Each structure stands twice: as structure tokens, then as C-alpha cells.
C-alpha positions in Angstrom: 9.9 68.9 59.2 6.4 67.5 57.9 4.4 65.3 60.1 4.7 62.2 58.0 2.5 60.0 60.2 -0.3 62.5 59.9 0.3 62.8 56.1 0.0 59.1 55.7 -3.0 58.8 57.8 -4.7 61.3 55.6 -3.8 59.5 52.5 -5.2 56.3 54.0 -8.4 58.0 55.1 -8.7 59.4 51.5 -7.9 56.2 49.7 -9.0 53.3 51.9 -12.6 53.2 50.7 -11.7 52.9 47.1 -8.9 50.4 47.8 -11.3 48.2 49.7 -13.9 48.3 47.0 -11.3 47.0 44.6 -10.6 44.1 46.9 -7.5 45.3 48.7 -6.9 44.1 52.2 -5.5 47.0 54.3 -3.6 46.9 57.6 -2.6 49.9 59.6 0.0 50.1 62.3 0.2 53.1 64.7 2.9 53.3 67.4 1.9 53.9 70.9 2.1 57.5 72.1 5.2 58.5 74.0 7.8 56.7 71.8 11.0 58.5 71.0 10.0 58.2 67.3 6.2 57.8 66.5 5.4 55.8 63.4 2.4 55.0 61.3 2.3 52.2 58.7 0.0 51.0 56.0 0.0 47.5 54.4 -1.9 46.8 51.1 -2.4 43.2 50.0 -4.3 42.0 46.8 -3.7 38.5 45.5 0.0 37.8 45.6 1.1 41.4 45.9 1.9 43.0 49.3 3.3 46.4 50.1 4.2 48.0 53.3 4.8 51.8 53.9 6.0 52.9 57.4 6.8 56.4 58.2 8.3 58.1 61.4 7.8 61.6 62.6 11.6 61.9 62.2 11.1 62.0 58.4 12.2 58.5 57.9 10.4 56.1 55.5 10.5 52.3 55.0 9.1 50.9 51.7 8.7 47.2 51.2 6.9 45.3 48.5 6.8 41.7 47.5 4.9 39.6 44.7 4.8 36.1 46.2 4.3 34.6 42.8 7.7 36.0 41.7 9.9 37.1 44.6 11.5 35.1 47.3 12.3 38.2 49.3 10.7 41.7 49.5 12.2 44.7 47.7 13.0 47.1 50.5 14.0 50.7 50.6 14.9 53.1 53.4 14.9 56.8 53.1 15.7 59.7 55.5 14.1 63.2 55.4 11.3 62.5 52.9 9.2 65.5 52.0 5.5 65.2 52.3 4.8 65.5 48.6 7.3 62.7 47.9 5.6 60.5 50.5 2.3 60.9 48.9 3.8 60.0 45.6 5.3 56.8 47.1 2.0 55.8 48.7 0.1 56.3 45.3 2.9 54.3 43.6 2.6 51.4 46.0 -1.2 51.3 45.6 -0.8 51.4 41.8 1.8 48.6 42.0 -0.7 46.3 43.9 -3.1 46.4 41.0 -0.6 45.7 38.2 -1.0 42.3 36.5 
């Protein structure tokens, strides 16, 4: 099973400078060591659009996005056993979504 927290951390390290240059506020969330399931999460915020992506070392992924100008509740999706390649596509898609007008 791929190490999704490490994969998302790598994605964040590669993309964060460009995202910040474009005005995105980024938050990162790393679970304390020793948890039954370790996780890592990234939030991206630009104007009214906010996305969250959280991954666990169990292969689970939680995807959330909201446009505060048009949505009253976030769109959320939970997936089990996500391959690393799919995770990177999800992360890129969320970053692209934040920039849509």
C-alpha cells in the first residue's frame, strides 16, 4: 500500500511556492506520531473557494470543497484504498478548482 501522507507531503512541497505566489492561503495538518492511523492534510483557500484534502496511511482519502459564494455546505467525498497516482490527480484537481472563476 502506498504511503499517502508522504505522497501528499511531496505534492505540497512541489506545489506550495507556486500556489502561495498566486495568492492561495495554505494550511497543513499532520497527525501526531503513534496514532493508529497517521494522516496528513492540506487546505487551499483563495477568495471564496476552500478545499481540504486529508489522507491516511491506511489508504483512505477525504476530499472537501466549498465555494462560500454559491454553496451552503461543502461537497465531500470519502474514498478507500486510493492509489498514489489517483491521489496526485485529486490534489491537482483541487488546486485547479480553487483558481476557477
